ZATI-170457 format. One record per atom (N, C-alpha, C): residue number from 1; residue in one letter; chain; atom name; x, y, z. Coordinates in Angstrom, 1 decimal. Example, Ala and Ser with C-alpha at 12.3 -4.5 7.8 and 13.67 -1.06 7.14 Angstrom:
2
PT  seq  type  mol  atom       X       Y       Z
PT    1     A    A     N    13.2    -5.7     7.8
PT    1     A    A    CA    12.3    -4.5     7.8
PT    1     A    A     C    13.2    -3.3     7.8
PT    2     S    A     N    12.8    -2.2     7.1
PT    2     S    A    CA    13.7    -1.1     7.1
PT    2     S    A     C    12.9     0.0     7.9
This chain:
151
PT  seq  type  mol  atom       X       Y       Z
PT    1     M    A     N     9.6    -9.1    10.2
PT    1     M    A    CA     8.7    -9.4     9.2
PT    1     M    A     C     9.3    -8.9     7.8
PT    2     P    A     N     9.3    -9.8     6.8
PT    2     P    A    CA     9.8    -9.4     5.5
PT    2     P    A     C     9.0    -8.2     4.9
PT    3     K    A     N     9.7    -7.5     4.1
PT    3     K    A    CA     9.0    -6.4     3.4
PT    3     K    A     C     8.0    -6.9     2.4
PT    4     F    A     N     8.3    -8.0     1.8
PT    4     F    A    CA     7.4    -8.6     0.7
PT    4     F    A     C     7.1   -10.0     1.2
PT    5     Q    A     N     5.9   -10.5     0.7
PT    5     Q    A    CA     5.4   -11.8     1.1
PT    5     Q    A     C     5.3   -12.7    -0.1
PT    6     V    A     N     5.7   -14.0     0.2
PT    6     V    A    CA     5.6   -15.1    -0.8
PT    6     V    A     C     4.2   -15.2    -1.3
PT    7     C    A     N     4.0   -15.3    -2.6
PT    7     C    A    CA     2.8   -15.5    -3.3
PT    7     C    A     C     1.9   -14.3    -3.3
PT    8     K    A     N     2.4   -13.1    -3.0
PT    8     K    A    CA     1.7   -11.9    -3.2
PT    8     K    A     C     2.0   -11.4    -4.6
PT    9     V    A     N     1.0   -10.8    -5.2
PT    9     V    A    CA     1.1   -10.2    -6.5
PT    9     V    A     C     1.3    -8.7    -6.4
PT   10     Y    A     N     2.4    -8.2    -7.0
PT   10     Y    A    CA     2.7    -6.8    -7.0
PT   10     Y    A     C     2.7    -6.2    -8.4
PT   11     K    A     N     2.4    -5.0    -8.5
PT   11     K    A    CA     2.5    -4.3    -9.8
PT   11     K    A     C     3.5    -3.2    -9.6
PT   12     F    A     N     4.5    -3.2   -10.5
PT   12     F    A    CA     5.5    -2.2   -10.5
PT   12     F    A     C     4.9    -0.9   -10.9
PT   13     Q    A     N     5.2     0.2   -10.2
PT   13     Q    A    CA     4.7     1.5   -10.6
PT   13     Q    A     C     5.6     2.3   -11.6
PT   14     K    A     N     6.8     1.7   -11.7
PT   14     K    A    CA     7.8     2.2   -12.7
PT   14     K    A     C     8.0     1.2   -13.8
PT   15     D    A     N     8.2     1.6   -15.0
PT   15     D    A    CA     8.4     0.7   -16.1
PT   15     D    A     C     9.6    -0.2   -15.9
PT   16     F    A     N     9.4    -1.5   -16.2
PT   16     F    A    CA    10.4    -2.5   -16.0
PT   16     F    A     C    10.6    -3.3   -17.3
PT   17     S    A     N    11.9    -3.5   -17.6
PT   17     S    A    CA    12.3    -4.4   -18.7
PT   17     S    A     C    13.6    -5.1   -18.4
PT   18     D    A     N    13.7    -6.3   -18.7
PT   18     D    A    CA    15.0    -7.0   -18.4
PT   18     D    A     C    15.7    -7.2   -19.8
PT   19     R    A     N    15.3    -6.5   -20.8
PT   19     R    A    CA    15.9    -6.6   -22.1
PT   19     R    A     C    16.8    -5.4   -22.4
PT   20     F    A     N    17.7    -5.5   -23.2
PT   20     F    A    CA    18.6    -4.4   -23.5
PT   20     F    A     C    18.0    -3.2   -24.2
PT   21     D    A     N    17.0    -3.5   -25.1
PT   21     D    A    CA    16.4    -2.5   -26.0
PT   21     D    A     C    15.4    -1.6   -25.2
PT   22     E    A     N    14.9    -2.1   -24.1
PT   22     E    A    CA    13.9    -1.3   -23.3
PT   22     E    A     C    12.6    -1.0   -24.0
PT   23     E    A     N    12.4    -1.6   -25.2
PT   23     E    A    CA    11.2    -1.3   -25.9
PT   23     E    A     C     9.9    -1.9   -25.2
PT   24     D    A     N    10.2    -3.0   -24.5
PT   24     D    A    CA     9.0    -3.7   -23.8
PT   24     D    A     C     8.9    -3.2   -22.4
PT   25     A    A     N     9.5    -2.1   -22.0
PT   25     A    A    CA     9.4    -1.6   -20.6
PT   25     A    A     C     8.0    -1.1   -20.4
PT   26     K    A     N     7.4    -1.6   -19.3
PT   26     K    A    CA     6.1    -1.2   -18.9
PT   26     K    A     C     5.9    -1.6   -17.4
PT   27     K    A     N     4.8    -1.1   -16.9
PT   27     K    A    CA     4.4    -1.4   -15.5
PT   27     K    A     C     3.9    -2.9   -15.4
PT   28     R    A     N     4.7    -3.8   -14.9
PT   28     R    A    CA     4.5    -5.2   -14.9
PT   28     R    A     C     4.0    -5.7   -13.6
PT   29     Y    A     N     3.2    -6.8   -13.7
PT   29     Y    A    CA     2.8    -7.6   -12.5
PT   29     Y    A     C     3.8    -8.6   -12.2
PT   30     F    A     N     4.1    -8.8   -10.9
PT   30     F    A    CA     5.1    -9.8   -10.5
PT   30     F    A     C     4.5   -10.6    -9.4
PT   31     L    A     N     4.8   -11.9    -9.4
PT   31     L    A    CA     4.4   -12.8    -8.3
PT   31     L    A     C     5.7   -13.0    -7.6
PT   32     Y    A     N     5.7   -12.7    -6.3
PT   32     Y    A    CA     6.8   -12.8    -5.4
PT   32     Y    A     C     7.0   -14.2    -5.0
PT   33     L    A     N     8.1   -14.9    -5.3
PT   33     L    A    CA     8.4   -16.3    -4.9
PT   33     L    A     C     9.2   -16.5    -3.7
PT   34     G    A     N     9.9   -15.4    -3.3
PT   34     G    A    CA    10.8   -15.6    -2.1
PT   34     G    A     C    12.1   -14.9    -2.3
PT   35     N    A     N    13.0   -15.2    -1.4
PT   35     N    A    CA    14.3   -14.5    -1.4
PT   35     N    A     C    15.4   -15.4    -0.8
PT   36     T    A     N    16.6   -15.0    -0.9
PT   36     T    A    CA    17.7   -15.7    -0.3
PT   36     T    A     C    17.7   -15.4     1.2
PT   37     S    A     N    18.4   -16.2     1.9
PT   37     S    A    CA    18.5   -16.0     3.4
PT   37     S    A     C    19.2   -14.7     3.7
PT   38     E    A     N    18.7   -13.9     4.6
PT   38     E    A    CA    19.4   -12.6     4.9
PT   38     E    A     C    20.7   -12.9     5.6
PT   39     F    A     N    20.8   -14.1     6.2
PT   39     F    A    CA    22.1   -14.4     6.9
PT   39     F    A     C    23.2   -14.9     6.0
PT   40     L    A     N    22.8   -15.5     4.8
PT   40     L    A    CA    23.7   -16.0     3.9
PT   40     L    A     C    24.0   -15.2     2.7
PT   41     S    A     N    23.2   -14.2     2.5
PT   41     S    A    CA    23.3   -13.4     1.2
PT   41     S    A     C    23.2   -11.9     1.6
PT   42     N    A     N    24.2   -11.2     1.1
PT   42     N    A    CA    24.2    -9.7     1.2
PT   42     N    A     C    24.6    -9.1    -0.1
PT   43     P    A     N    23.8    -8.5    -0.8
PT   43     P    A    CA    22.4    -8.1    -0.5
PT   43     P    A     C    21.4    -9.3    -0.6
PT   44     V    A     N    20.3    -9.2     0.0
PT   44     V    A    CA    19.2   -10.2    -0.2
PT   44     V    A     C    18.8   -10.2    -1.6
PT   45     I    A     N    18.7   -11.4    -2.2
PT   45     I    A    CA    18.2   -11.5    -3.6
PT   45     I    A     C    16.7   -12.0    -3.6
PT   46     I    A     N    15.9   -11.3    -4.4
PT   46     I    A    CA    14.5   -11.6    -4.5
PT   46     I    A     C    14.3   -12.4    -5.7
PT   47     Y    A     N    13.4   -13.4    -5.6
PT   47     Y    A    CA    12.9   -14.2    -6.8
PT   47     Y    A     C    11.5   -13.8    -7.1
PT   48     A    A     N    11.2   -13.5    -8.4
PT   48     A    A    CA     9.9   -13.2    -8.8
PT   48     A    A     C     9.7   -13.6   -10.2
PT   49     V    A     N     8.4   -13.7   -10.6
PT   49     V    A    CA     8.1   -14.0   -12.0
PT   49     V    A     C     7.1   -13.0   -12.5
PT   50     T    A     N     7.2   -12.6   -13.7
PT   50     T    A    CA     6.2   -11.6   -14.3
PT   50     T    A     C     5.2   -12.3   -15.1
PT   51     S    A     N     4.1   -11.7   -15.3
PT   51     S    A    CA     3.0   -12.2   -16.1
PT   51     S    A     C     3.1   -11.6   -17.5
PT   52     T    A     N     2.4   -12.3   -18.4
PT   52     T    A    CA     2.3   -11.8   -19.8
PT   52     T    A     C     0.9   -12.0   -20.3
PT   53     T    A     N     0.4   -11.2   -21.1
PT   53     T    A    CA    -0.9   -11.3   -21.7
PT   53     T    A     C    -0.8   -11.9   -23.1
PT   54     Q    A     N     0.4   -12.3   -23.5
PT   54     Q    A    CA     0.7   -12.9   -24.8
PT   54     Q    A     C     0.3   -14.4   -24.7
PT   55     L    A     N    -1.0   -14.7   -24.6
PT   55     L    A    CA    -1.5   -16.0   -24.4
PT   55     L    A     C    -1.2   -17.0   -25.5
PT   56     D    A     N    -1.2   -16.5   -26.7
PT   56     D    A    CA    -1.1   -17.4   -27.9
PT   56     D    A     C     0.3   -18.1   -27.9
PT   57     K    A     N     1.3   -17.6   -27.3
PT   57     K    A    CA     2.6   -18.2   -27.2
PT   57     K    A     C     2.5   -19.5   -26.4
PT   58     Y    A     N     1.5   -19.6   -25.5
PT   58     Y    A    CA     1.4   -20.7   -24.6
PT   58     Y    A     C     0.3   -21.7   -25.0
PT   59     K    A     N    -0.3   -21.5   -26.1
PT   59     K    A    CA    -1.4   -22.4   -26.6
PT   59     K    A     C    -0.7   -23.5   -27.4
PT   60     P    A     N    -1.4   -24.6   -27.7
PT   60     P    A    CA    -0.8   -25.7   -28.5
PT   60     P    A     C    -0.3   -25.1   -29.8
PT   61     G    A     N     1.0   -25.5   -30.1
PT   61     G    A    CA     1.6   -25.0   -31.3
PT   61     G    A     C     2.4   -23.7   -31.1
PT   62     G    A     N     2.2   -23.0   -30.0
PT   62     G    A    CA     2.9   -21.8   -29.6
PT   62     G    A     C     4.3   -22.1   -29.2
PT   63     E    A     N     5.2   -21.1   -29.3
PT   63     E    A    CA     6.6   -21.3   -29.1
PT   63     E    A     C     6.9   -21.6   -27.6
PT   64     K    A     N     6.0   -21.3   -26.7
PT   64     K    A    CA     6.3   -21.6   -25.3
PT   64     K    A     C     5.3   -22.6   -24.7
PT   65     Y    A     N     4.6   -23.3   -25.5
PT   65     Y    A    CA     3.6   -24.3   -25.1
PT   65     Y    A     C     4.2   -25.4   -24.1
PT   66     N    A     N     5.4   -25.8   -24.3
PT   66     N    A    CA     6.1   -26.8   -23.5
PT   66     N    A     C     6.8   -26.2   -22.3
PT   67     S    A     N     6.6   -24.9   -22.0
PT   67     S    A    CA     7.2   -24.3   -20.8
PT   67     S    A     C     6.3   -24.7   -19.6
PT   68     N    A     N     6.9   -24.4   -18.4
PT   68     N    A    CA     6.2   -24.6   -17.1
PT   68     N    A     C     5.5   -23.4   -16.8
PT   69     F    A     N     4.2   -23.3   -17.1
PT   69     F    A    CA     3.4   -22.1   -16.9
PT   69     F    A     C     2.0   -22.4   -16.3
PT   70     L    A     N     1.4   -21.4   -15.8
PT   70     L    A    CA     0.0   -21.5   -15.3
PT   70     L    A     C    -0.7   -20.2   -15.9
PT   71     E    A     N    -2.0   -20.4   -16.2
PT   71     E    A    CA    -2.9   -19.3   -16.6
PT   71     E    A     C    -3.7   -18.8   -15.5
PT   72     F    A     N    -3.9   -17.5   -15.5
PT   72     F    A    CA    -4.7   -16.8   -14.5
PT   72     F    A     C    -5.7   -15.9   -15.2
PT   73     K    A     N    -6.9   -15.9   -14.7
PT   73     K    A    CA    -8.0   -15.2   -15.3
PT   73     K    A     C    -8.1   -13.8   -14.7
PT   74     A    A     N    -8.5   -12.8   -15.5
PT   74     A    A    CA    -8.7   -11.5   -15.1
PT   74     A    A     C    -9.6   -11.4   -13.9
PT   75     G    A     N    -9.3   -10.6   -12.9
PT   75     G    A    CA   -10.1   -10.5   -11.7
PT   75     G    A     C    -9.7   -11.5   -10.6
PT   76     T    A     N    -8.7   -12.4   -10.9
PT   76     T    A    CA    -8.3   -13.3    -9.8
PT   76     T    A     C    -6.9   -12.8    -9.3
PT   77     Y    A     N    -6.7   -12.9    -8.1
PT   77     Y    A    CA    -5.4   -12.6    -7.4
PT   77     Y    A     C    -4.8   -11.3    -7.7
PT   78     G    A     N    -5.6   -10.3    -8.2
PT   78     G    A    CA    -5.1    -9.0    -8.4
PT   78     G    A     C    -4.8    -8.7    -9.9
PT   79     F    A     N    -4.9    -9.7   -10.8
PT   79     F    A    CA    -4.6    -9.5   -12.2
PT   79     F    A     C    -5.8    -8.9   -12.9
PT   80     T    A     N    -5.6    -7.9   -13.7
PT   80     T    A    CA    -6.7    -7.2   -14.4
PT   80     T    A     C    -7.0    -7.7   -15.8
PT   81     D    A     N    -6.1    -8.6   -16.3
PT   81     D    A    CA    -6.3    -9.2   -17.6
PT   81     D    A     C    -6.0   -10.7   -17.5
PT   82     D    A     N    -6.5   -11.5   -18.4
PT   82     D    A    CA    -6.1   -12.9   -18.5
PT   82     D    A     C    -4.6   -12.9   -18.8
PT   83     C    A     N    -3.9   -13.8   -18.1
PT   83     C    A    CA    -2.5   -13.8   -18.3
PT   83     C    A     C    -1.9   -15.1   -18.0
PT   84     V    A     N    -0.6   -15.3   -18.3
PT   84     V    A    CA     0.2   -16.5   -18.1
PT   84     V    A     C     1.4   -16.1   -17.3
PT   85     I    A     N     1.8   -17.0   -16.4
PT   85     I    A    CA     3.1   -16.8   -15.7
PT   85     I    A     C     3.9   -18.0   -16.0
PT   86     C    A     N     5.1   -17.8   -16.5
PT   86     C    A    CA     6.0   -18.9   -16.9
PT   86     C    A     C     7.0   -19.0   -15.8
PT   87     F    A     N     7.1   -20.2   -15.2
PT   87     F    A    CA     8.0   -20.4   -14.1
PT   87     F    A     C     9.4   -20.9   -14.5
PT   88     D    A     N     9.6   -20.9   -15.8
PT   88     D    A    CA    11.0   -21.1   -16.4
PT   88     D    A     C    11.8   -19.8   -16.4
PT   89     E    A     N    11.1   -18.7   -16.2
PT   89     E    A    CA    11.8   -17.4   -16.3
PT   89     E    A     C    11.7   -16.6   -15.0
PT   90     I    A     N    12.4   -17.2   -14.0
PT   90     I    A    CA    12.4   -16.5   -12.7
PT   90     I    A     C    13.4   -15.4   -12.8
PT   91     K    A     N    12.9   -14.2   -12.4
PT   91     K    A    CA    13.8   -13.0   -12.3
PT   91     K    A     C    14.4   -13.0   -10.9
PT   92     N    A     N    15.7   -12.5   -10.8
PT   92     N    A    CA    16.3   -12.3    -9.5
PT   92     N    A     C    16.9   -10.9    -9.5
PT   93     M    A     N    16.7   -10.3    -8.4
PT   93     M    A    CA    17.2    -8.9    -8.3
PT   93     M    A     C    17.4    -8.6    -6.8
PT   94     S    A     N    18.2    -7.6    -6.5
PT   94     S    A    CA    18.3    -7.3    -5.1
PT   94     S    A     C    17.0    -6.7    -4.6
PT   95     E    A     N    16.9    -6.8    -3.3
PT   95     E    A    CA    15.7    -6.2    -2.7
PT   95     E    A     C    15.6    -4.7    -3.0
PT   96     A    A     N    16.7    -4.0    -3.0
PT   96     A    A    CA    16.7    -2.6    -3.2
PT   96     A    A     C    16.3    -2.3    -4.7
PT   97     I    A     N    16.7    -3.1    -5.6
PT   97     I    A    CA    16.2    -2.9    -7.0
PT   97     I    A     C    14.7    -3.1    -7.1
PT   98     F    A     N    14.3    -4.2    -6.5
PT   98     F    A    CA    12.8    -4.5    -6.5
PT   98     F    A     C    12.1    -3.4    -5.9
PT   99     E    A     N    12.5    -2.8    -4.8
PT   99     E    A    CA    11.8    -1.7    -4.2
PT   99     E    A     C    11.9    -0.4    -5.1
PT  100     S    A     N    12.9    -0.3    -5.9
PT  100     S    A    CA    13.1     0.9    -6.7
PT  100     S    A     C    12.0     1.0    -7.7
PT  101     Y    A     N    11.3    -0.1    -8.1
PT  101     Y    A    CA    10.2    -0.1    -9.1
PT  101     Y    A     C     8.9     0.2    -8.4
PT  102     Q    A     N     8.9     0.6    -7.1
PT  102     Q    A    CA     7.7     0.9    -6.4
PT  102     Q    A     C     6.6    -0.1    -6.5
PT  103     P    A     N     6.9    -1.3    -6.0
PT  103     P    A    CA     5.9    -2.4    -6.1
PT  103     P    A     C     4.6    -2.1    -5.3
PT  104     E    A     N     3.5    -2.2    -5.9
PT  104     E    A    CA     2.2    -2.0    -5.1
PT  104     E    A     C     1.5    -3.3    -5.1
PT  105     E    A     N     1.1    -3.7    -3.9
PT  105     E    A    CA     0.4    -4.9    -3.7
PT  105     E    A     C    -0.9    -4.9    -4.3
PT  106     K    A     N    -1.2    -6.0    -5.1
PT  106     K    A    CA    -2.5    -6.1    -5.9
PT  106     K    A     C    -3.3    -7.3    -5.4
PT  107     G    A     N    -2.7    -8.3    -4.9
PT  107     G    A    CA    -3.4    -9.5    -4.5
PT  107     G    A     C    -2.5   -10.5    -3.9
PT  108     I    A     N    -3.1   -11.6    -3.5
PT  108     I    A    CA    -2.4   -12.7    -2.9
PT  108     I    A     C    -2.9   -14.1    -3.4
PT  109     I    A     N    -2.0   -15.0    -3.6
PT  109     I    A    CA    -2.5   -16.4    -3.9
PT  109     I    A     C    -2.4   -17.1    -2.6
PT  110     D    A     N    -3.6   -17.4    -2.1
PT  110     D    A    CA    -3.7   -18.0    -0.8
PT  110     D    A     C    -4.3   -19.4    -0.8
PT  111     D    A     N    -4.6   -19.9    -2.0
PT  111     D    A    CA    -5.2   -21.2    -2.2
PT  111     D    A     C    -4.0   -22.2    -2.1
PT  112     K    A     N    -4.1   -23.1    -1.1
PT  112     K    A    CA    -3.0   -24.0    -0.9
PT  112     K    A     C    -2.7   -24.9    -2.1
PT  113     D    A     N    -3.8   -25.4    -2.7
PT  113     D    A    CA    -3.6   -26.3    -3.9
PT  113     D    A     C    -2.9   -25.5    -5.0
PT  114     L    A     N    -3.2   -24.3    -5.2
PT  114     L    A    CA    -2.5   -23.5    -6.3
PT  114     L    A     C    -1.1   -23.2    -5.9
PT  115     I    A     N    -0.8   -23.0    -4.6
PT  115     I    A    CA     0.5   -22.7    -4.2
PT  115     I    A     C     1.4   -24.0    -4.5
PT  116     V    A     N     0.8   -25.1    -4.2
PT  116     V    A    CA     1.6   -26.4    -4.5
PT  116     V    A     C     1.8   -26.6    -6.0
PT  117     R    A     N     0.8   -26.2    -6.8
PT  117     R    A    CA     0.9   -26.3    -8.3
PT  117     R    A     C     2.0   -25.4    -8.7
PT  118     I    A     N     2.1   -24.2    -8.2
PT  118     I    A    CA     3.2   -23.2    -8.6
PT  118     I    A     C     4.5   -23.8    -8.2
PT  119     Y    A     N     4.6   -24.3    -7.0
PT  119     Y    A    CA     5.9   -24.9    -6.5
PT  119     Y    A     C     6.3   -26.0    -7.4
PT  120     D    A     N     5.3   -26.9    -7.7
PT  120     D    A    CA     5.7   -28.0    -8.6
PT  120     D    A     C     6.1   -27.6   -10.0
PT  121     K    A     N     5.6   -26.5   -10.5
PT  121     K    A    CA     6.0   -26.0   -11.8
PT  121     K    A     C     7.5   -25.5   -11.7
PT  122     I    A     N     7.8   -24.9   -10.6
PT  122     I    A    CA     9.2   -24.5   -10.4
PT  122     I    A     C    10.1   -25.7   -10.3
PT  123     L    A     N     9.7   -26.7    -9.5
PT  123     L    A    CA    10.5   -27.9    -9.4
PT  123     L    A     C    10.7   -28.6   -10.8
PT  124     Q    A     N     9.7   -28.6   -11.6
PT  124     Q    A    CA     9.8   -29.2   -12.9
PT  124     Q    A     C    10.7   -28.5   -13.9
PT  125     S    A     N    11.0   -27.2   -13.7
PT  125     S    A    CA    11.7   -26.4   -14.6
PT  125     S    A     C    13.2   -26.9   -14.7
PT  126     R    A     N    13.7   -27.1   -15.9
PT  126     R    A    CA    15.1   -27.4   -16.1
PT  126     R    A     C    15.9   -26.1   -16.2
PT  127     K    A     N    15.2   -25.0   -16.2
PT  127     K    A    CA    15.9   -23.7   -16.4
PT  127     K    A     C    16.2   -23.0   -15.1
PT  128     V    A     N    15.7   -23.6   -14.0
PT  128     V    A    CA    15.9   -23.0   -12.6
PT  128     V    A     C    16.9   -23.8   -11.9
PT  129     S    A     N    17.9   -23.2   -11.4
PT  129     S    A    CA    19.0   -23.9   -10.7
PT  129     S    A     C    18.5   -24.5    -9.4
PT  130     K    A     N    19.2   -25.5    -8.9
PT  130     K    A    CA    18.9   -26.2    -7.6
PT  130     K    A     C    19.0   -25.2    -6.5
PT  131     I    A     N    20.0   -24.3    -6.5
PT  131     I    A    CA    20.2   -23.3    -5.5
PT  131     I    A     C    18.9   -22.4    -5.3
PT  132     V    A     N    18.5   -21.9    -6.5
PT  132     V    A    CA    17.2   -21.1    -6.5
PT  132     V    A     C    16.0   -21.9    -6.0
PT  133     K    A     N    15.9   -23.1    -6.5
PT  133     K    A    CA    14.8   -24.0    -6.0
PT  133     K    A     C    14.9   -24.2    -4.5
PT  134     D    A     N    16.1   -24.4    -4.0
PT  134     D    A    CA    16.2   -24.6    -2.5
PT  134     D    A     C    15.7   -23.4    -1.8
PT  135     D    A     N    16.1   -22.2    -2.2
PT  135     D    A    CA    15.7   -20.9    -1.6
PT  135     D    A     C    14.2   -20.8    -1.6
PT  136     I    A     N    13.6   -21.1    -2.8
PT  136     I    A    CA    12.2   -21.0    -3.0
PT  136     I    A     C    11.5   -22.0    -2.1
PT  137     H    A     N    12.0   -23.2    -2.0
PT  137     H    A    CA    11.5   -24.3    -1.1
PT  137     H    A     C    11.4   -23.8     0.3
PT  138     N    A     N    12.4   -23.2     0.8
PT  138     N    A    CA    12.5   -22.7     2.2
PT  138     N    A     C    11.4   -21.6     2.4
PT  139     C    A     N    11.1   -20.8     1.4
PT  139     C    A    CA    10.1   -19.7     1.5
PT  139     C    A     C     8.7   -20.3     1.4
PT  140     F    A     N     8.5   -21.2     0.4
PT  140     F    A    CA     7.2   -21.8     0.2
PT  140     F    A     C     6.8   -22.7     1.4
PT  141     N    A     N     7.8   -23.4     2.0
PT  141     N    A    CA     7.5   -24.3     3.1
PT  141     N    A     C     6.9   -23.6     4.3
PT  142     N    A     N     7.1   -22.3     4.3
PT  142     N    A    CA     6.4   -21.5     5.4
PT  142     N    A     C     4.9   -21.4     5.2
PT  143     L    A     N     4.5   -21.5     3.9
PT  143     L    A    CA     3.1   -21.5     3.6
PT  143     L    A     C     2.4   -22.8     3.6
PT  144     V    A     N     3.1   -23.8     3.0
PT  144     V    A    CA     2.6   -25.2     2.9
PT  144     V    A     C     3.7   -26.1     3.3
PT  145     T    A     N     3.5   -26.8     4.4
PT  145     T    A    CA     4.5   -27.7     4.9
PT  145     T    A     C     4.5   -29.0     4.2
PT  146     G    A     N     5.6   -29.7     4.2
PT  146     G    A    CA     5.7   -31.0     3.6
PT  146     G    A     C     6.0   -31.0     2.1
PT  147     L    A     N     6.4   -29.9     1.5
PT  147     L    A    CA     6.8   -29.8     0.1
PT  147     L    A     C     8.0   -30.7    -0.2
PT  148     K    A     N     8.0   -31.3    -1.4
PT  148     K    A    CA     9.2   -32.1    -1.8
PT  148     K    A     C    10.4   -31.1    -1.9
PT  149     R    A     N    11.5   -31.7    -1.4
PT  149     R    A    CA    12.8   -30.9    -1.6
PT  149     R    A     C    13.3   -31.0    -3.0
PT  150     P    A     N    13.9   -30.0    -3.5
PT  150     P    A    CA    14.5   -30.0    -4.8
PT  150     P    A     C    15.6   -31.1    -4.9
PT  151     K    A     N    15.7   -31.7    -6.1
PT  151     K    A    CA    16.8   -32.7    -6.3
PT  151     K    A     C    17.9   -32.1    -7.1
């Protein structure tokens, strides 16, 4: 059984930033999208996306309005604030690094229609490589069968 589950929402208990200045480091929420095959990759690489409460950037006229994103309301799936998840910005890190941030499970997305919408956003992204899309397809296909394969 994997340590982490696809479409679960985790909150890091240690501050996280993927920027060099570390000014935006904070305890972030992540949606776990899957991982590379343990047989083909050593170490196993985890794919996850973080949420943001900077909603204005995703409204019409905002700098990220044309991104592949979904909005989530406070109180749903473990999120405590209204937020956006952009599927153009998938983070990848080793399983050990992910674990080092002490992820705490907060919720799960178990609505099949929403899972398909998330997967479609990933497929639509021009910023996500086909290899990553293939790995995520393999993981999501365990939740919802018959998903389109990445091209």
